[in-house]
C-alpha positions in Angstrom: -15.7 68.3 84.0 -13.3 66.1 85.8 -15.2 63.5 85.0 -15.1 64.2 81.3 -11.6 65.0 81.8 -10.9 61.5 83.3 -12.3 60.0 80.0 -10.4 61.6 77.8 -7.0 60.5 79.9 -8.2 56.7 79.5 -8.6 57.4 75.6 -4.8 59.3 75.6 -4.1 55.6 76.7 -4.7 54.1 73.7 -2.3 57.1 71.8 0.5 56.4 74.3 0.1 52.3 73.5 0.3 53.5 69.8 3.5 55.7 70.1 5.2 52.9 72.2 4.5 50.2 69.4 2.6 48.2 71.7 0.1 47.5 68.8 -1.1 43.8 70.8 -2.5 46.3 73.5 -4.8 48.2 70.9 -7.9 46.5 70.1 -11.2 47.4 68.6 -12.9 46.6 72.3 -10.1 49.4 73.6 -10.2 51.8 71.4 -14.2 51.7 71.0 -14.8 51.8 74.4 -12.4 54.4 75.3 -13.9 56.5 72.5 -17.3 55.7 73.4 -17.2 56.7 76.9 -16.0 60.1 76.0 -18.6 60.4 73.6 -21.4 59.2 76.2 -20.2 61.0 79.3 -20.4 64.3 77.2 -23.7 63.6 76.0 -24.5 62.8 79.5 -23.1 65.8 80.9 -24.6 67.7 78.2 -28.4 66.7 78.5 -28.9 65.1 81.4 -26.9 66.6 84.3 -29.3 64.5 86.7 -28.6 61.9 89.3 -29.7 58.7 87.1 -26.0 57.8 86.6 -24.6 58.8 89.9 -24.8 54.9 91.0 -23.0 54.0 87.7 -20.3 56.4 88.4 -20.0 55.1 91.5 -19.6 51.3 90.3 -17.5 52.2 87.5 -14.7 53.9 89.7 -15.0 50.8 92.2 -14.1 48.6 88.9 -11.4 51.2 87.6 -9.6 51.5 91.1 -9.8 47.2 91.3 -8.2 47.4 87.6 -5.6 50.0 88.0 -4.7 48.4 91.6 -4.0 45.3 89.2 -2.0 46.8 86.9 0.2 48.8 89.5 1.0 45.5 91.6 1.8 43.9 88.1 4.3 46.6 87.0 6.2 45.7 90.3 7.9 42.7 88.5 7.5 38.7 88.7 7.9 38.4 92.1 4.2 39.6 92.7 2.7 37.7 89.5 1.9 34.8 91.9 -0.1 36.7 93.5 -2.1 38.3 90.6 -4.6 35.4 90.1 -7.8 37.3 90.2 -7.5 39.5 86.7 -10.0 37.5 85.2 -12.5 38.6 88.1 -12.0 42.4 87.0 -13.8 41.5 83.6 -16.3 39.9 85.7 -16.8 42.9 87.3 -17.1 45.2 84.0 -19.7 42.4 82.6 -21.7 42.9 85.7 -21.4 46.8 85.6 -22.8 46.6 81.8 -25.9 44.3 82.7 -26.4 46.6 85.3 -26.3 50.1 83.0 -28.7 48.1 80.7 -31.3 46.9 83.5 -31.1 50.2 85.0 -31.8 52.6 81.8 -34.3 50.0 80.6 -36.0 50.7 84.0 -36.0 54.2 83.2 -37.2 53.6 80.2 -40.3 51.7 80.9 -41.0 53.9 84.3 -41.2 56.9 81.9 -38.5 59.0 83.8 -37.8 62.1 82.4 -34.5 61.4 80.2 -33.8 62.4 76.7 -35.3 58.8 75.0 -32.7 59.0 72.1 -30.0 59.1 74.9 -31.2 56.2 76.7 -31.9 54.1 73.9 -28.3 55.1 72.7 -26.9 53.9 76.6 -28.7 50.9 76.5 -27.4 49.7 72.7 -23.8 50.7 74.0 -24.1 48.8 76.8 -25.3 45.6 74.7 -22.4 46.4 72.5 -19.6 46.5 75.5 -21.2 43.2 77.0 -21.0 41.5 73.8 -17.3 42.9 73.3 -16.2 42.4 76.9 -17.9 38.6 76.9 -15.7 38.1 73.8 -12.5 39.2 75.3 -13.7 37.2 78.5 -13.9 33.8 76.6 -10.7 34.5 74.0 -8.4 35.3 77.3 -9.6 33.0 80.0 -11.9 30.2 78.8 -9.9 29.5 75.2 -6.9 29.7 76.9 -8.1 26.9 79.9 -9.2 24.8 76.9 -6.0 24.9 75.3 -3.8 24.3 77.9 -6.1 20.9 78.9 
């Protein structure tokens, strides 16, 4: 239940952006990711409740610690900005996480592990969608800016 409430809290982040009229923070990626994580977590807890995703949860927690540490430090003001060069590496961590999820659940399918097939296919497909959306975000945010500044 704690895991599900944390995903609900993440989704509330979107609502707070809208209420604060920070539309630039509300993207399709943001809404899709947080909505699907809520649905996926619910489905996983309802239909599997096994340890197959324990490692994914641990990795995801590490990614979120890095991400929220960055946001915390960024909120401390301009004096900290020179030390925040590592933001793009958080996105790379997220991309690696999605690749790991796709590989893990593909292995669970190939080796016929006891998991609902439809849910496994859904997680793999959603992993590809996340990988695509976050890759597009990475290119827009970091690679295109580098090309325009050259």
